[in-house]
N, C-alpha and C positions, 0 to 999 in steps of 0.2 A: 503494499499499499504505499509505503513511503515512495519509493523509487518512482511510483505513479505521479505523486504529487509533485516531485524534483522536477519530472520530465514536463507536466504542465506548467512550473513555474517557469523553466527555461523556454519553453514556446512562448508565454506570456513575455518573459523581456524581449525576446525577439519581434515579435508584433508591437509592442512599446516603443522598441528601437526605430523600427521603421515606419509606424503611425509616426513619430516625432520627427522624423526626416521629410515625411509628405507634407507636415503641418509647416515645417520650415520653409519649404518651397513654395507653397501656398500660400503663407502669411507674409511672403516677404516685401510685399507692400503696404501691408497693415503693421504700423509700429506698434499700435497697444494689446497687439495679439498675444494672449499666453498659454495658447495650445501648448506650443514645443516645450514649456516650461513645466508645464503639467506632465507632458508625456515622460519628460527627466523624472520627475519625481515619482511616478507611477513605478517605473523601470527602476528607481534606486531602491522602492521600497520592496519591490518584488526581490530584487538582488539580496536585500539586507534578510529578507523571510527564506529566501534560499540557503545563503550560509547558515542561518541558524538551524535551520533542518537538516543540513549537513552535517552539522555540528553533534547536533542531538541524535541523528544516526549513527555517527559514531561514537560516540559515548554509549550509547545502549547494546550496540552489536549489530546493529542492522545494517548499516554499511562497514566494509572493511576497504582499508589500503591495499589488500592483496589482490593483484591482476587475474584473471580466470586463468589466463595461458600459464600462469605462474604456482603451478599446485605443487609443491615439496612435501 
């Protein structure tokens, strides 16, 4: 379940990144537009939640540093 949430957060970060890029180009002539700033805030929030979930997963043992191809 944790891995699915992490993947969804990564997808959300990518969507926010490209949304901010689109807002930056669309709102180039509008000096008071805050949509790019809001997209950045959403992306930073999602990245913070992602880091917390990864640390939680490592702490609880649901995630590990061992790569699947290095089984010793």
